[in-house]
DRENLO-723806 format. One record per residue (C-alpha): residue in one letter; x, y, z. Coordinates in nm, 2 decimals. Layout:
BEGIN
+-----+--------+--------+--------+
! res !      x !      y !      z !
+-----+--------+--------+--------+
!   A !      X !      Y !      Z !
...
+-----+--------+--------+--------+
END
This chain:
BEGIN
+-----+--------+--------+--------+
! res !      x !      y !      z !
+-----+--------+--------+--------+
!   M !   0.30 !   2.83 !   0.05 !
!   L !   0.52 !   2.98 !  -0.22 !
!   A !   0.84 !   2.84 !  -0.07 !
!   V !   0.68 !   2.50 !  -0.03 !
!   T !   0.56 !   2.50 !  -0.40 !
!   E !   0.91 !   2.60 !  -0.51 !
!   S !   1.07 !   2.32 !  -0.31 !
!   V !   0.84 !   2.05 !  -0.44 !
!   R !   0.88 !   2.18 !  -0.80 !
!   A !   1.25 !   2.18 !  -0.76 !
!   S !   1.24 !   1.81 !  -0.65 !
!   A !   1.01 !   1.73 !  -0.94 !
!   E !   1.24 !   1.90 !  -1.19 !
!   A !   1.54 !   1.71 !  -1.06 !
!   A !   1.35 !   1.38 !  -1.08 !
!   K !   1.24 !   1.45 !  -1.44 !
!   A !   1.59 !   1.54 !  -1.54 !
!   A !   1.71 !   1.20 !  -1.40 !
!   A !   1.41 !   1.00 !  -1.53 !
!   G !   1.58 !   0.91 !  -1.86 !
!   S !   1.86 !   0.73 !  -1.67 !
!   V !   1.61 !   0.49 !  -1.52 !
!   A !   1.38 !   0.46 !  -1.83 !
!   T !   1.66 !   0.34 !  -2.06 !
!   A !   1.85 !   0.12 !  -1.81 !
!   A !   1.90 !  -0.24 !  -1.88 !
!   P !   1.70 !  -0.48 !  -1.66 !
!   G !   2.02 !  -0.61 !  -1.50 !
!   T !   2.12 !  -0.25 !  -1.40 !
!   I !   1.79 !  -0.19 !  -1.23 !
!   D !   1.81 !  -0.52 !  -1.04 !
!   D !   2.17 !  -0.44 !  -0.94 !
!   A !   2.05 !  -0.12 !  -0.79 !
!   L !   1.77 !  -0.30 !  -0.60 !
!   R !   2.03 !  -0.54 !  -0.45 !
!   G !   2.25 !  -0.25 !  -0.37 !
!   I !   1.97 !  -0.08 !  -0.17 !
!   A !   1.93 !  -0.41 !   0.02 !
!   D !   2.30 !  -0.43 !   0.09 !
!   R !   2.31 !  -0.07 !   0.21 !
!   L !   2.03 !  -0.13 !   0.46 !
!   G !   2.29 !  -0.33 !   0.64 !
!   T !   2.60 !  -0.11 !   0.59 !
!   A !   2.41 !   0.21 !   0.67 !
!   R !   2.22 !   0.04 !   0.96 !
!   D !   2.36 !   0.26 !   1.24 !
!   E !   2.29 !   0.59 !   1.06 !
!   V !   1.93 !   0.48 !   0.97 !
!   L !   1.85 !   0.35 !   1.31 !
!   A !   2.00 !   0.66 !   1.48 !
!   A !   1.78 !   0.89 !   1.26 !
!   N !   1.48 !   0.67 !   1.33 !
!   A !   1.54 !   0.68 !   1.71 !
!   E !   1.52 !   1.06 !   1.69 !
!   D !   1.19 !   1.04 !   1.50 !
!   V !   1.05 !   0.79 !   1.76 !
!   A !   1.17 !   1.00 !   2.05 !
!   A !   1.01 !   1.31 !   1.90 !
!   G !   0.69 !   1.12 !   1.84 !
!   E !   0.68 !   0.99 !   2.20 !
!   A !   0.73 !   1.34 !   2.33 !
!   A !   0.45 !   1.47 !   2.11 !
!   G !   0.22 !   1.20 !   2.24 !
!   L !   0.17 !   1.00 !   1.92 !
!   P !  -0.06 !   0.69 !   1.97 !
!   A !   0.10 !   0.35 !   2.01 !
!   A !  -0.01 !   0.23 !   1.67 !
!   T !   0.14 !   0.53 !   1.50 !
!   L !   0.47 !   0.48 !   1.69 !
!   D !   0.46 !   0.11 !   1.59 !
!   R !   0.44 !   0.21 !   1.22 !
!   L !   0.72 !   0.46 !   1.27 !
!   R !   0.97 !   0.24 !   1.45 !
!   L !   1.24 !   0.06 !   1.27 !
!   G !   1.47 !  -0.21 !   1.40 !
!   D !   1.70 !  -0.49 !   1.28 !
!   D !   1.41 !  -0.72 !   1.21 !
!   R !   1.23 !  -0.46 !   0.99 !
!   L !   1.55 !  -0.37 !   0.81 !
!   A !   1.61 !  -0.73 !   0.74 !
!   G !   1.26 !  -0.77 !   0.61 !
!   M !   1.30 !  -0.47 !   0.39 !
!   A !   1.62 !  -0.61 !   0.25 !
!   H !   1.46 !  -0.95 !   0.19 !
!   Q !   1.18 !  -0.79 !  -0.01 !
!   L !   1.42 !  -0.59 !  -0.22 !
!   R !   1.63 !  -0.90 !  -0.31 !
!   T !   1.31 !  -1.09 !  -0.39 !
!   L !   1.19 !  -0.80 !  -0.62 !
!   A !   1.53 !  -0.80 !  -0.79 !
!   A !   1.49 !  -1.16 !  -0.88 !
!   V !   1.14 !  -1.11 !  -1.03 !
!   P !   1.16 !  -1.12 !  -1.42 !
!   H !   1.09 !  -0.79 !  -1.59 !
!   P !   0.77 !  -0.79 !  -1.80 !
!   R !   0.79 !  -0.78 !  -2.17 !
!   W !   0.79 !  -0.42 !  -2.28 !
!   R !   0.63 !  -0.49 !  -2.62 !
!   R !   0.40 !  -0.76 !  -2.76 !
!   V !   0.21 !  -0.82 !  -3.08 !
!   V !  -0.16 !  -0.80 !  -3.02 !
!   R !  -0.29 !  -0.82 !  -3.37 !
!   E !  -0.19 !  -0.87 !  -3.73 !
!   L !  -0.38 !  -0.67 !  -3.99 !
!   P !  -0.37 !  -0.74 !  -4.36 !
!   D !  -0.10 !  -0.48 !  -4.42 !
!   A !   0.02 !  -0.39 !  -4.07 !
!   V !   0.12 !  -0.53 !  -3.73 !
!   V !  -0.02 !  -0.39 !  -3.41 !
!   E !   0.21 !  -0.39 !  -3.11 !
!   E !   0.14 !  -0.29 !  -2.75 !
!   H !   0.43 !  -0.12 !  -2.58 !
!   R !   0.47 !  -0.05 !  -2.21 !
!   R !   0.62 !   0.29 !  -2.14 !
!   P !   0.73 !   0.45 !  -1.81 !
!   V !   0.51 !   0.73 !  -1.68 !
!   G !   0.83 !   0.94 !  -1.62 !
!   V !   0.80 !   1.08 !  -1.27 !
!   I !   0.55 !   0.95 !  -1.02 !
!   G !   0.48 !   1.12 !  -0.69 !
!   A !   0.40 !   0.94 !  -0.37 !
!   N !   0.24 !   1.08 !  -0.05 !
!   F !   0.23 !   0.83 !   0.24 !
!   E !   0.20 !   0.80 !   0.61 !
!   A !   0.49 !   0.82 !   0.86 !
!   R !   0.61 !   0.47 !   0.79 !
!   P !   0.99 !   0.47 !   0.70 !
!   N !   0.97 !   0.13 !   0.53 !
!   V !   0.74 !   0.27 !   0.27 !
!   V !   1.02 !   0.49 !   0.14 !
!   V !   1.20 !   0.18 !   0.03 !
!   D !   0.89 !   0.00 !  -0.08 !
!   V !   0.78 !   0.28 !  -0.31 !
!   A !   1.12 !   0.37 !  -0.44 !
!   S !   1.19 !   0.00 !  -0.53 !
!   Q !   0.86 !  -0.02 !  -0.72 !
!   L !   0.93 !   0.30 !  -0.91 !
!   L !   1.27 !   0.18 !  -1.01 !
!   K !   1.16 !  -0.17 !  -1.12 !
!   S !   0.90 !   0.00 !  -1.34 !
!   R !   1.17 !   0.24 !  -1.48 !
!   N !   1.01 !   0.55 !  -1.33 !
!   A !   1.17 !   0.83 !  -1.13 !
!   G !   0.98 !   0.96 !  -0.82 !
!   V !   0.92 !   1.23 !  -0.57 !
!   L !   0.84 !   1.10 !  -0.23 !
!   R !   0.66 !   1.29 !   0.05 !
!   T !   0.61 !   1.13 !   0.40 !
!   G !   0.45 !   1.24 !   0.72 !
!   S !   0.66 !   1.49 !   0.93 !
!   A !   0.70 !   1.23 !   1.21 !
!   A !   0.92 !   1.02 !   0.98 !
!   I !   1.12 !   1.28 !   0.80 !
!   R !   1.46 !   1.21 !   0.96 !
!   S !   1.42 !   0.83 !   0.89 !
!   A !   1.31 !   0.90 !   0.53 !
!   A !   1.61 !   1.13 !   0.47 !
!   A !   1.85 !   0.88 !   0.61 !
!   L !   1.71 !   0.61 !   0.38 !
!   V !   1.72 !   0.82 !   0.07 !
!   D !   2.06 !   0.98 !   0.14 !
!   R !   2.25 !   0.68 !   0.29 !
!   V !   2.08 !   0.39 !   0.12 !
!   V !   1.88 !   0.46 !  -0.20 !
!   A !   2.09 !   0.74 !  -0.37 !
!   P !   2.43 !   0.57 !  -0.32 !
!   A !   2.30 !   0.24 !  -0.45 !
!   L !   2.17 !   0.41 !  -0.76 !
!   A !   2.50 !   0.59 !  -0.82 !
!   S !   2.70 !   0.27 !  -0.77 !
!   S !   2.48 !   0.10 !  -1.04 !
!   G !   2.54 !   0.38 !  -1.29 !
!   L !   2.20 !   0.53 !  -1.24 !
!   D !   2.13 !   0.90 !  -1.17 !
!   P !   2.09 !   0.92 !  -0.79 !
!   A !   1.85 !   1.22 !  -0.84 !
!   A !   1.59 !   0.98 !  -0.98 !
!   V !   1.44 !   0.93 !  -0.63 !
!   Q !   1.37 !   1.27 !  -0.46 !
!   L !   1.24 !   1.33 !  -0.11 !
!   V !   1.04 !   1.64 !  -0.02 !
!   R !   1.21 !   1.76 !   0.30 !
!   V !   0.99 !   2.05 !   0.39 !
!   P !   0.75 !   1.93 !   0.67 !
!   G !   0.39 !   2.02 !   0.68 !
!   R !   0.07 !   1.92 !   0.49 !
!   D !   0.12 !   2.20 !   0.24 !
!   T !   0.38 !   1.99 !   0.07 !
!   A !   0.13 !   1.72 !   0.01 !
!   R !  -0.10 !   1.97 !  -0.17 !
!   A !   0.19 !   2.10 !  -0.37 !
!   L !   0.28 !   1.75 !  -0.48 !
!   V !  -0.05 !   1.71 !  -0.67 !
!   R !  -0.04 !   2.05 !  -0.85 !
!   H !   0.23 !   1.98 !  -1.12 !
!   P !   0.08 !   1.78 !  -1.40 !
!   D !   0.36 !   1.89 !  -1.63 !
!   L !   0.62 !   1.73 !  -1.40 !
!   I !   0.44 !   1.47 !  -1.19 !
!   P !   0.14 !   1.34 !  -1.39 !
!   L !   0.06 !   1.06 !  -1.15 !
!   V !   0.06 !   1.06 !  -0.77 !
!   I !   0.02 !   0.76 !  -0.54 !
!   L !  -0.18 !   0.86 !  -0.23 !
!   R !  -0.18 !   0.67 !   0.10 !
!   G !  -0.28 !   0.76 !   0.45 !
!   S !  -0.60 !   0.86 !   0.63 !
!   G !  -0.92 !   0.85 !   0.43 !
!   T !  -1.01 !   1.21 !   0.49 !
!   S !  -0.67 !   1.36 !   0.39 !
!   T !  -0.64 !   1.13 !   0.09 !
!   R !  -0.98 !   1.21 !  -0.04 !
!   E !  -0.90 !   1.58 !  -0.01 !
!   L !  -0.58 !   1.54 !  -0.20 !
!   T !  -0.76 !   1.34 !  -0.47 !
!   R !  -1.00 !   1.63 !  -0.53 !
!   E !  -0.71 !   1.87 !  -0.53 !
!   A !  -0.52 !   1.66 !  -0.79 !
!   A !  -0.83 !   1.64 !  -1.01 !
!   E !  -0.86 !   2.02 !  -1.01 !
!   H !  -0.50 !   2.04 !  -1.14 !
!   G !  -0.52 !   1.76 !  -1.40 !
!   V !  -0.31 !   1.51 !  -1.20 !
!   R !  -0.41 !   1.15 !  -1.19 !
!   T !  -0.40 !   0.95 !  -0.87 !
!   L !  -0.38 !   0.60 !  -0.74 !
!   A !  -0.54 !   0.64 !  -0.40 !
!   H !  -0.53 !   0.42 !  -0.09 !
!   A !  -0.77 !   0.61 !   0.13 !
!   D !  -0.96 !   0.35 !   0.33 !
!   G !  -0.92 !  -0.01 !   0.45 !
!   G !  -1.05 !  -0.24 !   0.71 !
!   G !  -1.07 !  -0.62 !   0.68 !
!   V !  -1.40 !  -0.81 !   0.73 !
!   L !  -1.42 !  -1.16 !   0.88 !
!   Y !  -1.75 !  -1.35 !   0.87 !
!   L !  -1.79 !  -1.65 !   1.10 !
!   D !  -2.05 !  -1.87 !   0.93 !
!   R !  -2.29 !  -2.11 !   1.09 !
!   A !  -2.06 !  -2.39 !   0.97 !
!   A !  -1.74 !  -2.23 !   1.10 !
!   D !  -1.50 !  -2.45 !   1.29 !
!   R !  -1.48 !  -2.29 !   1.64 !
!   D !  -1.11 !  -2.33 !   1.68 !
!   R !  -1.02 !  -2.21 !   1.33 !
!   A !  -1.25 !  -1.91 !   1.38 !
!   L !  -1.10 !  -1.80 !   1.70 !
!   R !  -0.75 !  -1.85 !   1.56 !
!   L !  -0.82 !  -1.64 !   1.26 !
!   V !  -0.96 !  -1.36 !   1.48 !
!   A !  -0.64 !  -1.35 !   1.67 !
!   D !  -0.42 !  -1.38 !   1.36 !
!   S !  -0.60 !  -1.09 !   1.20 !
!   L !  -0.51 !  -0.86 !   1.48 !
!   D !  -0.13 !  -0.91 !   1.49 !
!   R !  -0.09 !  -0.54 !   1.41 !
!   L !  -0.36 !  -0.28 !   1.48 !
!   G !  -0.23 !   0.01 !   1.26 !
!   V !  -0.25 !  -0.15 !   0.92 !
!   C !  -0.53 !  -0.14 !   0.67 !
!   N !  -0.59 !  -0.51 !   0.62 !
!   R !  -0.63 !  -0.60 !   0.99 !
!   L !  -0.96 !  -0.72 !   1.13 !
!   N !  -1.20 !  -0.43 !   1.16 !
!   L !  -1.55 !  -0.57 !   1.13 !
!   L !  -1.63 !  -0.92 !   1.26 !
!   L !  -1.96 !  -1.06 !   1.14 !
!   V !  -2.11 !  -1.36 !   1.31 !
!   S !  -2.39 !  -1.59 !   1.19 !
!   A !  -2.70 !  -1.52 !   1.39 !
!   D !  -2.73 !  -1.89 !   1.43 !
!   R !  -2.40 !  -1.90 !   1.62 !
!   W !  -2.42 !  -1.56 !   1.79 !
!   D !  -2.50 !  -1.67 !   2.14 !
!   E !  -2.24 !  -1.94 !   2.12 !
!   L !  -1.95 !  -1.75 !   1.97 !
!   V !  -1.98 !  -1.39 !   2.08 !
!   G !  -1.86 !  -1.47 !   2.43 !
!   E !  -1.57 !  -1.68 !   2.29 !
!   V !  -1.48 !  -1.39 !   2.06 !
!   R !  -1.48 !  -1.14 !   2.34 !
!   R !  -1.24 !  -1.36 !   2.54 !
!   V !  -1.00 !  -1.37 !   2.25 !
!   L !  -1.02 !  -1.00 !   2.20 !
!   D !  -0.98 !  -0.93 !   2.58 !
!   G !  -0.67 !  -1.15 !   2.57 !
!   L !  -0.52 !  -0.93 !   2.30 !
!   G !  -0.61 !  -0.61 !   2.47 !
!   V !  -0.87 !  -0.53 !   2.20 !
!   R !  -1.22 !  -0.40 !   2.28 !
!   A !  -1.53 !  -0.54 !   2.11 !
!   S !  -1.79 !  -0.29 !   2.00 !
!   L !  -2.12 !  -0.47 !   2.02 !
!   P !  -2.47 !  -0.37 !   1.90 !
!   P !  -2.62 !  -0.12 !   1.93 !
!   H !  -2.33 !   0.06 !   1.77 !
!   P !  -2.28 !   0.43 !   1.82 !
!   H !  -2.08 !   0.45 !   1.50 !
!   P !  -2.11 !   0.32 !   1.14 !
!   L !  -2.05 !  -0.05 !   1.10 !
!   G !  -1.75 !   0.01 !   0.87 !
!   H !  -1.58 !   0.27 !   1.09 !
!   E !  -1.21 !   0.21 !   1.04 !
!   W !  -1.05 !   0.17 !   1.38 !
!   A !  -0.69 !   0.17 !   1.25 !
!   L !  -0.73 !   0.54 !   1.17 !
!   D !  -0.90 !   0.63 !   1.50 !
!   E !  -0.61 !   0.76 !   1.71 !
!   G !  -0.63 !   0.63 !   2.06 !
!   R !  -0.91 !   0.37 !   1.98 !
!   E !  -0.72 !   0.15 !   1.73 !
!   A !  -0.76 !  -0.15 !   1.97 !
!   T !  -1.13 !  -0.19 !   1.88 !
!   V !  -1.32 !  -0.44 !   1.66 !
!   T !  -1.68 !  -0.40 !   1.56 !
!   V !  -1.88 !  -0.72 !   1.62 !
!   H !  -2.22 !  -0.77 !   1.45 !
!   P !  -2.46 !  -1.05 !   1.37 !
!   V !  -2.58 !  -1.13 !   1.02 !
!   S !  -2.82 !  -1.39 !   0.88 !
!   G !  -2.59 !  -1.57 !   0.64 !
!   P !  -2.31 !  -1.56 !   0.37 !
!   A !  -2.49 !  -1.34 !   0.12 !
!   A !  -2.60 !  -1.10 !   0.38 !
!   A !  -2.25 !  -1.08 !   0.52 !
!   A !  -2.11 !  -1.01 !   0.17 !
!   R !  -2.37 !  -0.74 !   0.10 !
!   L !  -2.30 !  -0.57 !   0.43 !
!   A !  -1.93 !  -0.58 !   0.37 !
!   D !  -1.98 !  -0.42 !   0.03 !
!   A !  -2.22 !  -0.15 !   0.16 !
!   E !  -2.06 !  -0.06 !   0.49 !
!   T !  -1.68 !  -0.09 !   0.43 !
!   S !  -1.43 !   0.03 !   0.18 !
!   G !  -1.43 !  -0.30 !  -0.01 !
!   L !  -1.07 !  -0.38 !   0.08 !
!   A !  -1.10 !  -0.74 !   0.18 !
!   A !  -1.34 !  -0.99 !   0.34 !
!   S !  -1.31 !  -1.35 !   0.45 !
!   I !  -1.55 !  -1.62 !   0.54 !
!   V !  -1.48 !  -1.89 !   0.80 !
!   T !  -1.68 !  -2.21 !   0.72 !
!   E !  -1.65 !  -2.58 !   0.66 !
!   D !  -1.94 !  -2.56 !   0.41 !
!   A !  -1.81 !  -2.52 !   0.05 !
!   A !  -2.15 !  -2.40 !  -0.07 !
!   A !  -2.16 !  -2.12 !   0.19 !
!   A !  -1.81 !  -2.02 !   0.09 !
!   A !  -1.90 !  -2.02 !  -0.28 !
!   E !  -2.21 !  -1.80 !  -0.20 !
!   F !  -2.00 !  -1.55 !  -0.01 !
!   L !  -1.72 !  -1.53 !  -0.26 !
!   A !  -1.96 !  -1.48 !  -0.55 !
!   A !  -2.15 !  -1.21 !  -0.37 !
!   Y !  -1.86 !  -1.00 !  -0.23 !
!   A !  -1.73 !  -0.74 !  -0.48 !
!   G !  -1.42 !  -0.61 !  -0.29 !
!   T !  -1.06 !  -0.63 !  -0.39 !
!   G !  -0.98 !  -0.94 !  -0.20 !
!   A !  -1.20 !  -1.23 !  -0.11 !
!   F !  -1.08 !  -1.52 !   0.12 !
!   W !  -1.20 !  -1.85 !   0.26 !
!   N !  -1.07 !  -1.97 !   0.59 !
!   L !  -0.78 !  -1.73 !   0.56 !
!   S !  -0.70 !  -1.39 !   0.72 !
!   T !  -0.75 !  -1.06 !   0.53 !
!   R !  -0.39 !  -0.98 !   0.64 !
!   L !  -0.29 !  -1.17 !   0.33 !
!   L !  -0.41 !  -0.88 !   0.11 !
!   D !  -0.06 !  -0.74 !   0.08 !
!   G !   0.16 !  -0.71 !  -0.22 !
!   F !   0.44 !  -0.91 !  -0.09 !
!   K !   0.23 !  -1.18 !   0.09 !
!   L !  -0.01 !  -1.22 !  -0.21 !
!   L !   0.21 !  -1.15 !  -0.51 !
!   G !   0.57 !  -1.19 !  -0.39 !
!   V !   0.66 !  -0.82 !  -0.45 !
!   P !   0.63 !  -0.51 !  -0.24 !
!   E !   0.34 !  -0.28 !  -0.31 !
!   T !   0.29 !   0.10 !  -0.34 !
!   G !  -0.05 !   0.07 !  -0.17 !
!   I !  -0.38 !  -0.10 !  -0.21 !
!   N !  -0.63 !   0.06 !  -0.45 !
!   V !  -1.00 !   0.00 !  -0.38 !
!   D !  -1.14 !   0.20 !  -0.67 !
!   R !  -1.45 !   0.04 !  -0.83 !
!   V !  -1.34 !   0.14 !  -1.18 !
!   P !  -1.11 !  -0.03 !  -1.44 !
!   G !  -0.74 !   0.00 !  -1.37 !
!   P !  -0.50 !  -0.12 !  -1.10 !
!   R !  -0.71 !  -0.26 !  -0.81 !
!   G !  -0.59 !  -0.43 !  -0.50 !
!   P !  -0.22 !  -0.43 !  -0.42 !
!   V !  -0.05 !  -0.20 !  -0.68 !
!   T !   0.30 !  -0.31 !  -0.78 !
!   F !   0.56 !  -0.22 !  -1.04 !
!   T !   0.37 !  -0.41 !  -1.31 !
!   D !   0.09 !  -0.15 !  -1.29 !
!   L !   0.30 !   0.16 !  -1.31 !
!   H !   0.33 !   0.21 !  -1.69 !
!   L !   0.15 !   0.36 !  -1.98 !
!   R !   0.01 !   0.16 !  -2.27 !
!   Q !   0.10 !   0.26 !  -2.62 !
!   F !  -0.01 !   0.11 !  -2.95 !
!   V !   0.26 !   0.10 !  -3.22 !
!   V !   0.14 !   0.01 !  -3.57 !
!   T !   0.39 !  -0.06 !  -3.85 !
!   P !   0.36 !  -0.19 !  -4.20 !
!   R !   0.42 !  -0.56 !  -4.25 !
!   G !   0.77 !  -0.66 !  -4.34 !
!   T !   0.94 !  -0.36 !  -4.17 !
!   A !   1.03 !  -0.53 !  -3.84 !
+-----+--------+--------+--------+
END
């Protein structure tokens, strides 16, 4: 563990030494770097895909589940999507870093946004997240220390070494601003949350159990976290649901099984249960997805995306109406997102008013709860905390510290 701690600390020290390069950079320089990363996803394509192929082959040999391999695998389409998101992010205006919030009789109160400095990120074996998180840190003028699952370590190293670092250097930024922890194993995740002097904030993504454990570890060491521990989208088919729309949204919500905002719990109005449950099962069967029907041998909110080998499952359950569906979604699931399918505006209003989760939808899929789809910028994760602060998709606009600067009148 000592060697692991020293490795993580060395990465953190390197990122901290380079943080000033990013913090003081002009907006145009940051955006040039983001466009440079997008360009290098094309020029370094062969090296990145070769490294990813090694990761996928190793994962297949180790018997990783299909959903995990899907998250791990890169290809031309995914590289193109990553590049598109980077160019879109580069075009997003930078927020004002200072604003007057109040004028006192003899002073002016300004609110300033300041970078955190170095932000850590621990995430699942998804290579695209390397670029997603790095881009958000750079746009918010923070340096970072990234740690991914061992299954993606070759892909992550190729992306940092062949894509991110060269783009930073070409834009005049210190390439050490984005560090990758290269020692495999879960001890590195624990080491990441033990350095409040170097990494005061860590973004945590991944399975609920491991993320909660890391959150507790971070708290013991005085490190703050933005945790994305649990997910699972809820879809409620109301008594006034259009049948065709309902079945289409069931299918649309299951285009990928290994993501947090996919359909996890399907609630059906008791008034339509006998009519719709058979139709729903036929749709699920056609997708290769199993319906878990009552009585359930598991909690209603059990997140199938994290259940290796059983990801292709949806829990289906009857409820009495919109308010009951919202209450059940709040009580039994993480509070990530829930949607109602109905042609009755009053029923939709009742559901949307009652549901307290991070994303509430009407006649739309919970798959929309995604930083890029919802806000037009990539995300670092989705925070479902029920406390003040960043909630829902966390983007670069959330990764700052607030400072009040008060000066005498007439000194500006």
